[in-house]
N, C-alpha and C positions, 0 to 999 in steps of 0.2 A: 773335761778330759778329751784328748785327741781321739778321733775315730778309730785309728789303728790300735790304740791302747785299749779301748773298749772291746774291740773285736777279739784281741788276744786275751783279755780278762775272761770273756765268755768262753773262748776255746779252752783256756786252762781249767776253768770250773767244770766244763763238760768233760774234759780229759780226766779229771779227778774222779768222775763218776764211772769211768770205764774200768773194766777189769785190768789188772796190772799188765798182762802181756799186750793189750791193745794200745797202751799209752805210747805216744810218740811225741818227742819234743818238737814244738813248732819252730819255724825259722826265726832267726833274730829279727827284732823289730825293724832295723834298717833295711834288711833284705825284703821283709814283708811289704814295707812302704814302697820300695822300688818296684816290686812286682805289681802291686795294686795300681800304681801310677801308669806303668806300661800297659796293663790290660785295659784300664779305663780309657787311655788314649787310643788303643787299638779298637775298642768298641765304638768310639766316636768316628774313627776313620771308616770302619765297616759300614756304619749307618750312612755316612756321606758318599762313599765310593763303592760299596758292595764288594763283590769278589775281585774287583780290580786291585784292591789293597793286598791281595795274596802275594803278588809278585814282590812287593816291597817287604812283606813279612818273611819271605823265604830267603832273602839275602843274608848270608853269613857276614858277621862283623858289622852289622848295622845296629841301629838303636832297637830294632825289633828282634834280633837274633845274635846272641853273643855268649861265649862260654857254653854252659849247659842250659842256658835260658832260651826258650823258643815259644812261639805262640801256636795254639791249636784252636780250631773252631768246630763246633758240633751243633747240629740242629737239635731241636727239642724232642725229636723222635729217637735220637741216638746215632744218627748218621754223621760220620766224620766228614766235614766239608773241606777242612784244611788241617794239615799238620806239617810244620816246617821241617822237623827232624825225622819224621816217619811218613813220607808221602804215600807209601804203600798202604796206609790205613785209610786214605781218602776214598770216599764213596762207599765205605763199609758201615753196616749197621752194627755198632758195638755196644748197644744199650745193655746187653746182658753179659758182656765180657767181665771176667773176674781177674783180680790181681793175684799174686802169689799167696795171699792170705785169704782169698775167697771173697774179697770186697768187690761189689759191682760199682766201680768208681764212676763210670759214665752216668749211671742212674743217680749217684750222689751229686754229680755236677748239676744235673738237671733239677734235682730236688732243691739244691741251694739257690739256683737262679729263679725257679718258679715260686719258692716260698719267700725269699728275702731279696731278690734282685741281684745278689752277688754273695760270695762266701768262699771259705777255704775248705779244701778236702785233702785228707792225707790218704796215701795208698802206696803200693809198691810198684815201681816201674823202672825199667832199665834206663840208665843214662845213655845219651846218644853214643853209639859205637860200642856199647857194653852189652854182653849177653845176660848178665845177672841183675835182677831187680834190686833197686835201692829204695829207701824211704823217700818219698816225694810229697811235698805240700804244694798244691796248685790253688791259685785264686781264679775264680771264674766270675764272669759278669754277663748279664743278659744284654743282648744286642739284636739287631736285625741285619740280615745279609740279603740284599735284593728282595726285600719284602718277606723273607722267611725268618721266623723267630728262631734265634740261635743263642749260643753262648760262646764267648771267647775266653781263653785262659792261658796262663803260663805259670810255671812253678819253679821251685828250688828243691834240690836234692839235699837232704839232711843226713849227715853221717853220724 
């Protein structure tokens, strides 16, 4: 069975164990595979070039940033090292930040990469340019940026 299919099967089984209001439909498999490939390529580039990769990640209309898709990088203490759509978040410790539903999603990102090396996290977050949070699923992957243990992620908004 392809890796993406196994991941989604596990997510769906876990989702069935959640209380009804907490269930959120994951993104379609084709979008999930696209995001995973993007994040895995970004992780490789970060390990090779470090923070120099941030300039490329920030460019709108590039393979790294298009539509509502953008990359973010967080160290394993919860400090945002890079966020293409929200540069005002950079340099801030957001480990304990909660989404509109009270979920500490940065902690969930860190848990996913420290336990499994990568994973999907759902949470509420505004689309770029929007004030109201929407359901977002982000894929995060462990990486290193200039010798610092970190994670890189990107996601899709699911309506």
